[in-house]
C-alpha positions in Angstrom: 213.7 112.7 221.7 217.3 112.3 222.9 217.6 116.0 223.6 215.6 115.5 226.7 218.4 113.5 228.3 221.1 116.1 227.6 220.8 118.1 230.8 221.9 117.4 234.4 218.3 116.2 235.1 217.3 113.4 232.8 213.9 114.8 231.8 213.5 111.9 229.4 212.3 109.9 232.5 209.3 112.1 232.8 208.5 111.6 229.1 209.0 107.9 229.3 206.8 107.6 232.3 203.9 109.6 230.8 204.2 107.8 227.4 204.0 104.4 229.1 200.9 105.5 231.1 199.2 106.7 227.9 200.0 103.5 225.9 198.8 101.4 228.8 195.4 103.2 228.7 195.2 102.8 224.9 195.9 99.0 225.2 192.7 98.8 227.3 190.7 99.8 224.3 190.8 96.9 221.8 190.4 97.7 218.1 190.7 100.8 215.9 190.6 104.1 217.8 189.7 107.7 217.3 191.0 110.2 219.8 189.1 113.4 220.5 191.5 115.9 222.1 190.8 118.7 224.5 192.5 121.3 222.3 194.7 122.6 225.1 196.2 119.1 225.4 196.9 118.1 221.8 200.2 120.0 221.7 201.6 119.1 225.1 200.7 115.4 224.7 202.5 115.5 221.4 205.7 116.1 223.5 205.0 112.8 225.2 203.9 110.5 222.3 204.2 111.2 218.5 201.3 110.3 216.2 203.3 107.5 214.5 203.6 105.8 217.9 199.9 106.2 218.6 199.2 104.6 215.2 201.1 101.5 216.3 198.6 101.3 219.2 195.5 101.4 216.9 194.9 105.2 216.7 193.4 105.8 213.2 192.0 109.3 213.5 192.4 112.3 215.8 190.0 115.2 216.1 189.9 118.4 218.2 187.0 118.6 220.7 184.1 120.7 219.5 180.4 120.6 220.2 177.9 119.0 217.9 177.9 115.7 216.0 181.1 113.8 215.2 181.9 112.3 211.8 183.6 109.1 212.8 184.3 106.4 210.1 182.4 103.2 210.6 185.5 101.1 211.0 186.4 102.9 214.3 185.5 100.7 217.3 186.6 103.1 220.1 186.1 106.8 220.5 188.5 108.1 223.2 188.1 111.6 224.7 191.2 112.9 226.4 190.3 116.0 228.4 191.1 118.3 231.3 188.5 118.0 234.1 186.6 121.2 233.2 182.9 121.4 233.3 182.5 123.4 230.1 184.3 120.6 228.2 181.9 118.0 229.6 179.1 119.7 227.7 181.0 119.4 224.5 181.7 115.7 225.2 178.1 115.1 226.0 177.0 116.6 222.7 179.5 114.4 220.8 178.3 111.2 222.6 174.6 112.1 222.0 175.3 112.6 218.4 176.8 109.2 218.0 174.3 107.2 220.0 172.0 105.1 217.8 174.4 104.9 214.9 175.6 101.6 213.6 177.9 99.9 214.1 177.9 100.8 217.7 181.0 102.4 219.1 182.5 102.2 222.6 183.2 105.5 224.3 186.1 106.1 226.8 187.2 109.2 228.7 190.7 109.8 230.0 191.0 112.7 232.4 194.3 114.6 232.5 195.8 114.5 235.1 193.0 113.3 237.4 189.3 112.5 237.6 186.8 115.0 238.8 183.7 114.1 240.7 182.1 117.3 239.6 182.8 116.5 235.9 181.4 113.0 236.3 178.3 114.4 238.0 178.0 116.8 235.0 178.1 113.8 232.6 175.4 112.1 234.7 173.2 115.2 234.5 173.7 115.3 230.7 172.6 111.6 230.5 175.9 110.2 229.0 177.8 108.9 232.0 176.6 105.4 231.4 177.7 105.5 227.8 181.4 105.3 228.7 183.0 101.9 228.9 186.1 103.3 230.6 186.7 106.5 232.6 190.3 106.6 233.6 193.1 109.0 234.6 196.1 109.9 232.4 198.4 111.0 235.2 200.7 113.5 233.5 201.3 116.6 235.7 204.3 118.0 233.8 205.1 118.0 230.1 208.8 117.9 229.0 209.3 120.9 226.8 213.1 120.6 226.9 216.0 119.2 228.9 215.7 122.0 231.4 212.0 123.0 231.0 208.8 121.4 232.3 205.3 122.9 232.1 201.9 121.8 233.5 200.2 123.9 230.8 197.4 124.9 233.1 195.7 127.8 231.5 194.0 129.6 234.4 196.0 128.8 237.5 196.8 132.5 238.4 193.2 133.6 238.0 191.9 130.6 239.9 193.9 131.1 243.0 194.4 134.9 243.2 191.0 136.0 241.9 188.6 133.1 242.5 190.3 131.8 245.7 190.3 128.3 244.2 193.4 126.4 245.5 192.9 123.3 243.3 195.7 124.2 241.0 198.1 124.5 243.9 197.3 120.9 245.0 198.2 119.9 241.4 201.5 121.8 241.7 202.3 120.0 245.0 201.5 116.6 243.4 203.6 117.5 240.4 206.6 118.2 242.7 205.9 115.0 244.6 206.0 113.1 241.3 209.4 114.6 240.5 210.7 113.5 243.9 209.5 109.9 243.2 211.7 110.0 240.1 214.7 111.9 241.2 214.8 111.7 245.0 213.5 113.9 247.8 214.5 117.6 247.5 216.4 118.6 250.7 216.0 122.4 250.6 212.9 124.5 249.8 212.7 128.3 249.5 209.8 130.3 248.2 207.9 133.6 248.2 204.3 134.5 247.8 200.9 133.3 249.1 200.7 130.5 246.4 204.2 129.3 247.2 203.4 129.2 250.9 200.2 127.1 250.2 202.1 124.7 247.9 204.8 124.1 250.5 202.1 123.4 253.1 200.5 120.8 250.8 203.9 119.4 249.8 204.9 118.9 253.4 201.7 116.9 254.0 202.3 114.7 250.9 205.9 114.2 251.9 204.9 112.9 255.3 202.5 110.4 253.7 205.2 109.3 251.2 207.9 109.0 254.0 205.5 106.6 255.8 205.4 104.5 252.6 209.2 104.9 252.0 208.6 105.5 248.3 211.2 108.1 247.6 214.2 106.7 245.7 217.9 107.5 246.2 219.1 109.4 243.2 222.6 110.1 242.0 221.5 113.4 240.4 219.2 114.8 243.0 217.5 118.2 242.9 219.3 120.0 245.7 217.1 123.0 246.1 213.5 123.9 245.1 212.6 127.6 244.6 208.9 128.3 244.6 208.0 131.6 243.0 204.4 132.9 243.1 203.7 135.0 240.0 202.1 137.6 242.2 205.5 138.4 243.6 206.6 139.7 240.1 203.7 140.9 238.0 205.8 143.2 235.9 208.1 140.8 234.1 205.4 138.9 232.1 204.2 142.3 230.7 207.6 143.6 229.5 208.4 143.1 225.8 210.5 140.0 225.5 213.4 140.4 223.2 215.2 137.0 223.0 214.9 135.0 219.8 212.7 132.4 221.3 210.3 135.1 222.6 210.2 137.1 219.4 209.2 134.0 217.4 206.0 134.1 219.6 205.6 130.3 219.9 203.6 129.4 223.0 203.2 125.8 221.6 206.9 125.9 220.5 206.0 125.4 216.8 206.6 127.3 213.7 204.4 126.7 210.7 206.3 127.3 207.5 204.0 128.1 204.6 204.6 126.3 201.3 205.3 129.5 199.4 208.1 130.7 201.7 211.8 130.4 200.6 212.5 127.6 203.0 209.6 125.3 202.1 210.5 122.1 200.4 207.6 122.0 197.9 205.2 120.8 200.4 201.5 120.6 199.7 200.7 121.3 203.4 202.3 123.5 206.0 205.5 122.0 207.5 205.4 121.8 211.2 208.7 122.5 212.9 209.3 121.7 216.5 211.8 124.1 218.1 213.8 122.8 221.0 217.4 122.0 221.9 217.4 119.0 219.7 218.0 121.4 216.8 221.7 122.5 217.1 221.3 126.0 215.6 218.1 126.9 217.5 219.9 125.8 220.8 222.7 128.2 219.9 220.5 131.3 219.2 217.3 130.7 221.3 218.4 132.6 224.3 220.2 135.5 222.5 218.8 139.0 222.3 217.3 139.3 218.8 219.8 141.9 217.9 222.5 139.3 218.6 221.0 136.7 216.3 222.1 138.2 212.9 225.8 138.0 213.5 225.5 134.3 214.6 223.5 133.4 211.4 226.0 135.3 209.2 228.9 133.5 210.8 227.2 130.1 210.4 226.4 130.8 206.7 230.1 131.4 206.1 231.1 128.2 207.8 228.6 126.1 205.9 229.7 127.8 202.6 233.3 126.9 203.2 232.4 123.3 204.2 230.6 122.8 200.9 233.5 124.4 199.0 235.7 121.6 200.2 234.1 119.3 197.6 236.0 121.1 194.9 239.6 120.3 194.0 241.5 117.1 194.1 240.5 114.7 196.9 241.8 111.4 198.0 239.3 108.5 198.3 239.5 108.8 202.1 238.8 112.5 202.0 235.8 112.0 199.7 234.5 109.3 202.2 234.8 111.8 205.1 233.0 114.5 203.1 230.2 112.1 202.2 229.9 111.0 205.9 229.5 114.7 206.9 227.1 115.6 204.2 223.8 114.7 205.9 224.7 116.9 208.9 225.8 119.7 206.6 222.6 119.6 204.6 220.5 119.6 207.8 222.4 122.6 209.1 222.0 124.4 205.8 218.2 123.8 205.8 218.1 124.9 209.5 220.0 128.0 208.7 217.7 128.9 205.8 214.7 128.4 208.0 215.9 130.5 210.9 217.1 133.2 208.5 213.6 133.4 207.1 212.1 133.6 210.5 214.6 136.3 211.6 213.7 138.3 208.5 210.0 138.1 209.3 210.7 139.1 212.9 212.8 142.0 211.8 209.9 143.4 209.8 208.0 143.7 213.0 210.8 144.9 215.3 211.8 147.6 212.8 208.2 148.9 212.5 207.4 152.3 214.0 204.6 150.9 216.1 206.9 148.4 217.7 209.7 150.8 218.4 207.4 153.5 219.8 205.7 151.1 222.1 209.1 149.8 223.2 210.4 153.3 223.9 207.4 154.2 226.0 207.7 150.9 227.9 211.4 151.5 228.6 210.7 155.0 229.8 208.1 153.6 232.3 210.6 151.0 233.5 213.1 153.8 234.2 210.4 155.7 236.2 210.1 158.5 233.6 206.8 160.4 233.9 205.0 157.4 235.4 202.7 159.6 237.6 200.9 161.5 234.8 198.7 160.6 231.8 200.8 158.9 229.1 200.3 160.6 225.7 201.1 157.4 223.8 198.5 155.4 225.8 195.9 158.2 225.3 196.6 158.2 221.5 196.2 154.4 221.3 192.8 154.7 223.1 191.7 157.5 220.7 192.8 155.4 217.7 190.9 152.4 219.2 194.0 150.2 219.1 193.6 146.6 220.4 192.6 146.8 224.0 195.2 144.2 225.0 198.0 146.5 223.9 196.6 149.4 225.9 196.0 147.3 229.0 199.6 145.9 228.9 201.2 149.4 228.9 198.6 150.7 231.4 199.5 147.9 233.8 203.2 148.6 233.3 202.6 152.2 234.2 200.7 151.2 237.3 203.3 148.7 238.5 206.3 151.0 237.8 204.6 153.9 239.6 203.6 151.6 242.5 200.0 152.4 241.7 198.3 155.4 240.0 196.8 158.4 241.7 193.1 157.9 242.1 192.3 160.7 239.7 194.6 159.3 237.0 193.3 155.8 237.4 189.7 156.9 237.2 190.6 158.9 234.0 192.1 155.9 232.3 189.2 153.6 233.3 186.6 156.2 232.1 188.4 156.5 228.7 188.5 152.8 228.2 184.9 152.2 229.1 183.7 155.1 226.9 185.8 153.9 223.9 185.5 150.1 224.2 182.3 149.6 226.0 180.9 148.7 229.5 181.4 145.0 228.8 185.1 145.5 229.7 184.4 146.7 233.2 184.7 143.1 234.6 188.2 142.9 233.0 189.3 146.1 234.7 188.0 144.9 238.0 189.9 141.6 237.5 193.1 143.6 236.8 192.5 145.6 240.0 191.9 142.5 242.1 195.1 140.9 240.7 197.1 144.0 241.6 198.0 144.9 238.1 196.0 148.1 238.3 195.8 149.8 241.7 195.8 153.1 243.5 199.1 154.6 244.5 200.4 153.7 247.9 202.7 155.7 250.2 205.6 153.3 249.7 207.1 153.4 246.2 207.9 149.7 246.1 209.1 149.6 242.5 211.5 152.5 242.8 213.1 150.9 245.9 213.3 147.4 244.3 214.6 148.9 241.1 217.6 150.4 242.9 218.2 147.5 245.4 217.9 144.7 242.8 219.3 146.6 239.8 216.1 145.9 237.8 217.2 148.3 235.1 220.7 148.3 233.6 221.7 150.8 231.0 224.1 150.2 228.2 224.1 146.5 228.6 225.5 144.7 225.5 222.8 142.8 223.6 225.3 140.8 221.6 227.8 139.9 224.4 225.8 140.3 227.6 227.2 140.3 231.1 223.9 140.7 232.9 220.4 139.1 232.7 218.9 142.4 231.7 219.8 141.6 228.1 216.6 139.6 227.8 214.5 142.8 227.8 217.4 145.1 226.6 217.3 147.1 229.8 215.2 145.3 232.3 216.2 142.3 234.5 213.2 140.1 235.6 212.7 140.5 239.4 211.9 136.8 239.6 215.4 135.9 238.2 217.1 138.5 240.4 215.6 136.6 243.4 217.0 133.3 242.0 220.4 135.0 241.4 220.5 136.3 245.0 219.4 132.9 246.4 222.7 131.2 245.2 224.9 133.9 246.9 226.5 132.8 250.2 224.0 134.8 252.3 221.0 133.9 250.1 217.9 136.1 250.6 219.3 137.4 253.9 221.1 139.9 251.8 217.7 141.3 250.8 216.2 141.7 254.2 215.7 145.4 253.7 213.5 144.9 250.6 211.8 141.5 251.0 209.0 143.2 252.9 208.0 145.0 249.7 207.2 141.7 247.9 203.9 140.0 248.0 203.2 137.3 250.6 205.3 135.3 253.1 208.7 133.7 252.6 209.0 129.9 252.7 212.2 128.4 254.0 212.9 124.8 254.9 216.6 123.9 255.1 217.6 121.1 257.4 220.4 122.0 259.8 222.8 119.4 258.4 222.2 120.7 254.9 222.8 124.3 256.1 226.2 123.4 257.5 227.1 121.6 254.3 226.0 124.6 252.2 228.2 127.0 254.3 231.2 124.7 253.9 230.7 124.4 250.1 229.5 128.0 249.4 230.7 129.7 246.3 233.3 131.6 248.4 234.9 128.3 249.4 238.2 127.4 247.8 237.0 123.9 246.9 233.6 124.8 245.5 234.7 125.3 242.0 235.8 121.6 241.7 232.3 120.4 242.7 229.6 119.7 240.2 227.1 122.5 239.8 224.2 122.5 242.3 220.9 121.6 240.7 218.1 124.1 241.5 214.5 123.6 240.4 212.7 127.0 240.0 208.9 126.4 240.0 206.9 129.4 238.8 203.3 129.2 240.1 201.1 131.2 237.8 203.2 131.2 234.7 206.7 131.8 233.4 208.0 133.6 230.3 210.7 132.5 227.9 212.7 135.6 228.8 212.8 134.4 232.4 213.9 131.0 231.2 216.7 132.5 229.1 217.9 134.6 232.0 218.1 131.5 234.2 220.0 129.7 231.5 222.4 132.7 231.4 223.0 132.3 235.1 223.6 128.6 234.7 226.4 129.4 232.3 228.2 131.6 234.8 231.0 129.5 236.2 231.5 131.5 239.4 227.9 130.7 240.5 228.4 126.9 240.1 224.7 126.2 239.7 222.4 124.8 237.1 218.7 125.8 237.0 215.9 123.6 235.8 212.5 125.4 235.2 209.1 124.2 235.9 205.9 126.2 235.5 202.2 126.0 235.6 202.2 127.5 232.1 204.4 129.1 229.5 203.1 132.7 229.1 203.8 136.1 227.6 202.2 139.5 228.3 199.3 138.8 226.0 198.4 135.3 227.2 198.8 136.5 230.9 196.4 139.4 230.4 194.0 137.4 228.3 193.6 134.8 231.1 192.3 137.7 233.2 190.0 139.3 230.6 186.3 138.8 230.4 184.1 138.8 227.3 187.0 138.5 224.9 184.8 138.1 221.9 184.0 141.8 221.9 187.6 143.1 222.5 
């Protein structure tokens, strides 16, 4: 996975550390092994250790964690459960263990919690009568999974709901520990800025952990230190996850960053099973097109096809022995590029079928009108029609929340009307979901201050006529809308930082966090982007940590800013989870089986 070492921050160190920890745990279990995965972990841990490596350490079988009785081959000596510390998963594990007890030959059971043990979970196992059945109960300490050389994710599914709706700060302690882990690898971060209640709490916890570590003197000196940490609470920008994401990586809709290519598609290589393709910067073509607006992908693929065609045409005609050798040496790369091009052309064609559909275009038009504050204060005919047609509730709630946020809340009469229509059409079981959305601030009554209208103007949240093929502004990721979260990051790297936003910062959720030592502040002023010598310095490395989830569109926008020479910064993104509008809303919904 050499692609992880390609950025300013050597993310490969995180992968290596996690892999070594996992392999050390496996070595404690002597003999053939079967791993039972918490399904939310199978994909992320695959980013740390591939199956062929696990095989070398005795892993013979792998199964997803379900309830009921397991079917484990008799030659397996060790059954290893790898799970998040969640109570509902302990019930499934208990069922599995009860189902295997009494069978011969006897197996040893082990449980590895990710990332830490939970006393409540161990108590649950005791209550279910299986705690004593485990030979080992260990911790697999892996807070952050390396998705790419500039992207880390904790892959915690419910962090936003836990803190903002259930007042459970456990996930914030995990975030603080994850940041502390990064400091142990790369050195202490000198400057911290943040916004929102979750950001404030994380900084409070991180300060406490830092004091403990400074007493132990365990932070290394690093030649490539993270200079600035930006903590962004998702509640500060609830709108951006809901807006339709239009970069290539978004439109592929791959939360696990995988594409399953069926064996009857044009790009399949006569496979009996589905081919699993991991998409990351290790693939040259994907790295080139991932952050482009989907409308800008076609020209790139067309140009690449012409280049490959001309390269293969070189084999014709008279060639010297030396020229033939050079062609043969280039052939594997050319064939890999050709296969990659065919694959992404097929994917792009499949995406285009969706993005050209009337349903997609109508929904996008309504969304963009709302973002531009057009008729946001009255019943939306498109939303009403969708309810009447009993369209999927998730689609309706997404647009409804966008209308509420862009109008800075809905008039009580209009909000009650929408709620009544949804309950009558979809059933009373969805009332808890609506209450959750209200508690989260996604649906709310109109307030006297029109926050969105002011922020839209002050931060240029909507930009008309921005080129999607050759963009000059981050708004290209949504065609017209610039994520507020990334505008905050963009402003932070200006000479006056967030002080230039004093007039509007009060409209954002929660307090501001700022911890910049005086010596660092003087250095920052001397080396600001307005300084004559700043352009000759290496880009400043800024870690943006999204607490509550982050979209691929936001990541693409931050990468776009990293490419702007005048800013002289490089962003690395960490998040509690990679999300989109559907997964964000789904995490807040109740009784999903009946949606």
